[in-house]
C-alpha positions in Angstrom: -178.2 156.4 -51.0 -179.0 154.4 -47.9 -176.1 152.5 -45.8 -176.4 148.9 -46.3 -176.4 148.5 -42.9 -177.8 150.4 -39.7 -176.9 149.2 -35.8 -179.4 151.1 -33.9 -177.7 150.4 -30.0 -178.3 151.4 -26.4 -176.4 150.4 -23.1 -177.5 149.7 -19.9 -175.1 150.6 -17.1 -174.4 150.0 -13.0 -171.7 152.2 -11.2 -168.1 150.8 -11.2 -168.3 149.7 -7.1 -164.4 148.3 -7.8 -163.6 152.0 -8.9 -165.6 153.6 -6.4 -164.2 151.9 -3.8 -160.6 152.6 -4.5 -161.1 156.2 -5.4 -162.6 156.9 -2.3 -160.8 154.5 0.2 -164.0 152.9 1.0 -162.5 149.5 1.9 -164.7 148.8 4.7 -168.1 149.5 3.3 -170.2 146.9 1.1 -171.0 147.2 -2.7 -174.9 148.9 -1.9 -172.9 151.5 0.6 -170.1 152.3 -1.7 -172.8 153.2 -4.5 -174.7 155.5 -1.7 -171.6 156.9 -1.3 -170.4 157.4 -4.9 -173.8 159.1 -5.3 -174.2 161.2 -2.4 -170.4 162.4 -3.4 -171.5 163.0 -6.8 -174.5 165.6 -5.5 -171.8 166.8 -2.9 -169.4 167.8 -6.1 -171.8 168.9 -8.4 -174.5 170.2 -6.5 -177.6 168.9 -8.4 -177.0 165.4 -9.5 -176.3 161.9 -8.3 -175.7 160.6 -12.2 -171.8 159.4 -12.2 -169.5 160.7 -14.4 -169.0 158.4 -17.7 -165.6 156.3 -16.4 -167.9 155.5 -12.7 -170.1 153.3 -15.2 -170.1 149.7 -16.0 -172.2 148.3 -18.9 -174.0 145.6 -18.0 -176.4 145.0 -21.1 -175.5 146.2 -24.7 -179.0 145.8 -26.9 -179.3 146.5 -30.5 -180.8 146.6 -34.0 -179.5 145.8 -37.1 -180.8 146.4 -40.4 -179.2 144.7 -43.6 -180.0 144.4 -47.2 -181.5 141.0 -45.9 -182.3 141.0 -42.1 -183.6 142.9 -39.6 -183.0 141.5 -35.7 -183.5 142.6 -32.6 -181.4 141.8 -29.8 -179.2 141.7 -26.4 -175.0 141.6 -27.0 -173.9 138.0 -25.1 -176.1 136.4 -22.7 -176.9 137.1 -19.3 -173.7 135.8 -17.8 -171.3 137.9 -20.3 -168.7 140.1 -18.7 -168.3 143.9 -19.6 -165.3 142.8 -21.7 -167.3 140.3 -23.8 -170.1 142.6 -24.8 -167.6 145.0 -25.6 -165.9 142.8 -28.0 -169.4 141.5 -29.5 -170.0 145.4 -30.1 -166.8 146.4 -31.5 -166.9 142.6 -33.7 -170.0 144.0 -34.9 -168.3 147.0 -36.3 -166.1 145.2 -38.1 -168.2 142.9 -39.8 -170.4 145.0 -41.0 -169.1 148.5 -40.4 -172.7 149.9 -40.0 -173.7 153.1 -39.6 -174.7 153.8 -36.1 -177.7 155.4 -34.5 -178.1 156.5 -31.3 -180.5 158.5 -28.6 -177.6 160.8 -26.4 -174.7 158.3 -27.8 -172.4 161.1 -28.3 -173.2 162.4 -24.5 -173.3 159.3 -23.0 -173.3 155.6 -24.4 -170.1 156.2 -26.7 -167.7 158.2 -23.9 -168.5 155.3 -21.6 -167.9 152.6 -24.1 -164.8 154.4 -24.9 -163.9 154.2 -21.0 -164.5 150.8 -20.5 -162.9 149.7 -23.9 -159.9 151.1 -22.4 -160.3 149.7 -18.8 -160.8 145.8 -20.5 -158.5 146.6 -23.4 -160.8 146.0 -26.0 -159.2 147.4 -29.5 -161.6 147.9 -32.8 -159.4 148.5 -35.7 -162.4 150.1 -37.6 -164.5 151.9 -34.7 -161.3 153.9 -34.3 -159.7 154.6 -38.0 -159.7 158.3 -39.2 -158.5 157.5 -42.6 -154.5 157.3 -41.7 -154.9 153.2 -43.0 -158.0 153.1 -44.8 -159.1 156.6 -46.8 -163.0 155.9 -46.4 -162.9 156.9 -42.8 -161.0 160.3 -43.8 -164.0 162.1 -44.2 -166.6 159.6 -42.7 -165.6 158.0 -39.3 -167.3 157.0 -36.3 -165.5 159.6 -34.6 -166.5 162.8 -35.9 -169.3 164.3 -34.4 -170.5 165.8 -37.9 -169.7 162.7 -39.8 -172.5 160.5 -40.9 -171.0 156.8 -39.5 -172.8 157.8 -36.1 -176.2 159.4 -36.2 -177.5 160.7 -32.9 -181.1 161.3 -33.2 -181.1 163.8 -30.3 -178.0 165.9 -31.4 -179.9 165.9 -35.0 -183.3 166.6 -33.9 -181.9 169.2 -31.4 -180.1 171.0 -34.1 -177.1 170.4 -32.0 -178.4 172.7 -28.9 -178.2 171.2 -25.6 -181.0 173.6 -24.3 -183.1 171.9 -26.9 -182.4 168.0 -25.9 -185.1 166.0 -24.9 -185.3 162.5 -23.5 -186.4 159.4 -25.6 -189.3 158.9 -23.7 -191.0 162.1 -24.5 -190.4 161.3 -27.6 -192.1 158.0 -27.9 -194.9 159.4 -26.2 -195.2 162.5 -28.1 -195.2 160.1 -31.4 -197.8 157.7 -30.1 -195.4 155.1 -28.8 -194.9 153.2 -25.0 -192.4 155.1 -22.7 -190.4 153.3 -20.6 -191.4 150.0 -20.0 -191.3 148.0 -16.7 -188.0 149.3 -15.1 -186.4 152.8 -15.8 -182.5 153.4 -15.7 -182.4 154.5 -11.8 -183.6 150.8 -11.4 -180.6 148.9 -12.9 -178.5 148.5 -9.9 -181.2 147.0 -7.8 -182.3 144.4 -10.5 -178.6 143.4 -11.1 -178.5 143.1 -7.5 -180.7 140.8 -6.9 -180.0 138.7 -9.7 -182.6 140.1 -12.9 -179.8 141.1 -15.5 -182.6 139.3 -18.0 -184.6 141.6 -16.9 -182.3 144.9 -17.6 -181.4 143.1 -20.5 -185.0 143.2 -21.7 -185.8 146.6 -20.7 -182.6 147.5 -22.8 -184.0 146.2 -25.9 -187.0 148.1 -25.3 -185.0 151.2 -25.7 -183.8 150.4 -29.0 
């Protein structure tokens, strides 16, 4: 039986400059130089990538597609001035209201861990999202946290058979299906767009991913 509500979601992030500055004693550097230093230090640590670890990502956009029995809606949460805390509150408020099946691409590997860490930082709680059956028996064997439960479906995980070697970028699968790949900007450009005040363009880009 199909779920009553489905919420497809995606996030866009920038480096958490404040965290990077405090962790690495970079008080004398401006924001752009802090980001450069964070990425350089990441390459030195991993030996392969400058992609920052999950807690170092600050959420600047959350976009969603919500399907219910009555409606289909595509939008970005909050507005261009919304704080990270407000975006998180709106995301979790939607889960409380609709209790939807969440759908993502690599949400288990990236989006949700980032949301978890940033919710902790911003002290944003959600009863239903963290429920595992202690107070609501419906969540004991089907909750958002268990990787193999159905309240969150990571399509990349499912299609790859949960095999990391079979993971594929969303853009490749989109093009394979005859759909557009990345349009406009890419995730690596989000910092530059936010720094130049083009957060609306980032929100639009995030919507194309969902």
